C-alpha positions as CSV (number, residue, x, y, z in Angstrom):
1,M,40.4,-130.9,76.7
2,G,37.1,-130.3,75.0
3,E,37.1,-133.9,73.6
4,L,37.7,-135.3,77.0
5,R,34.9,-133.4,78.5
6,E,32.6,-134.5,75.7
7,Q,33.5,-138.2,76.5
8,L,33.0,-137.7,80.2
9,D,29.6,-135.9,79.6
10,S,28.6,-138.8,77.4
11,L,29.4,-141.4,80.0
12,Q,27.6,-139.4,82.7
13,A,24.6,-139.0,80.4
14,T,24.6,-142.8,79.7
15,A,24.5,-143.5,83.4
16,A,21.8,-140.8,84.0
17,S,19.7,-142.4,81.3
18,T,19.7,-145.7,83.2
19,P,16.2,-146.2,84.2
20,Q,15.8,-144.7,87.7
21,T,13.9,-147.9,88.6
22,V,17.2,-149.7,88.4
23,L,18.5,-147.8,91.4
24,T,15.1,-147.4,93.2
25,T,14.5,-151.1,93.2
26,R,17.9,-151.8,94.7
27,H,18.6,-152.2,98.4
28,P,18.9,-148.8,100.3
29,S,22.6,-149.4,101.0
30,T,23.3,-149.9,97.3
31,Q,21.4,-146.7,96.5
32,Q,23.3,-144.8,99.1
33,V,26.8,-145.7,98.0
34,M,26.0,-145.3,94.3
35,K,25.4,-141.6,94.6
36,Y,29.1,-141.1,95.4
37,F,30.2,-142.4,92.0
38,T,29.1,-139.3,90.1
39,F,31.9,-137.2,88.5
40,G,30.2,-134.4,86.5
41,H,31.0,-131.9,89.1
42,L,34.8,-132.6,88.9
43,P,37.4,-130.8,86.8
44,N,38.4,-132.8,83.8
45,H,41.7,-134.2,85.2
46,L,39.8,-135.6,88.2
47,A,36.6,-136.6,86.3
48,E,38.7,-138.7,83.9
49,V,40.0,-140.8,86.9
50,S,36.6,-141.0,88.6
51,A,34.7,-142.0,85.5
52,E,36.5,-145.3,85.4
53,F,35.2,-146.2,88.9
54,H,31.7,-144.9,87.9
55,A,31.6,-147.3,85.0
56,L,32.7,-150.3,87.0
57,A,30.2,-149.5,89.8
58,H,27.4,-149.5,87.3
59,R,28.7,-152.6,85.6
60,L,28.6,-154.4,89.0
61,L,25.0,-153.4,89.4
62,E,24.3,-155.1,86.1
63,L,26.1,-158.3,87.1
64,L,25.3,-158.8,90.8
65,P,22.3,-159.0,93.0
66,D,21.9,-156.9,96.2
67,G,23.4,-158.3,99.3
68,P,26.0,-157.6,101.9
69,E,28.9,-158.5,99.6
70,L,27.8,-156.2,96.9
71,T,27.6,-153.4,99.4
72,V,31.1,-154.2,100.6
73,A,32.4,-154.3,97.0
74,L,30.9,-150.9,96.2
75,R,32.2,-149.4,99.4
76,K,35.7,-150.7,98.8
77,L,35.5,-149.5,95.2
78,L,34.5,-146.1,96.5
79,E,37.5,-146.1,98.8
80,S,39.7,-146.9,95.8
81,K,38.1,-144.2,93.8
82,D,38.7,-141.6,96.5
83,A,42.4,-142.6,96.8
84,A,42.9,-142.5,93.0
85,V,41.3,-139.0,92.8
86,R,43.4,-137.8,95.7
87,T,46.5,-139.1,93.8
88,A,45.3,-137.1,90.8
89,V,44.9,-134.0,92.9
90,D,48.4,-134.4,94.3
91,H,49.9,-135.0,90.9
92,H,48.1,-132.0,89.4
93,E,49.4,-129.7,92.1
94,S,53.0,-130.7,91.8
């Protein structure tokens, strides 16, 4: 478990080290949705799932310009992340 947390912390630190100007120069709707892709506050079994979506969200920011379709893509990715995390919660409880 310690190794997993180290990997998750490393991924979170990498995203946190992304220059803040990357987000502050983005459209407000992009900035708004990106804050929901953090995972450092989650227990390991949930953070492991959430981290995958976090990485993809940040990759989309590298690849795509702001616009309505990016916002839709990020929101749908967020919905997917939420569903996957809920599945992990249910699986962990059973």
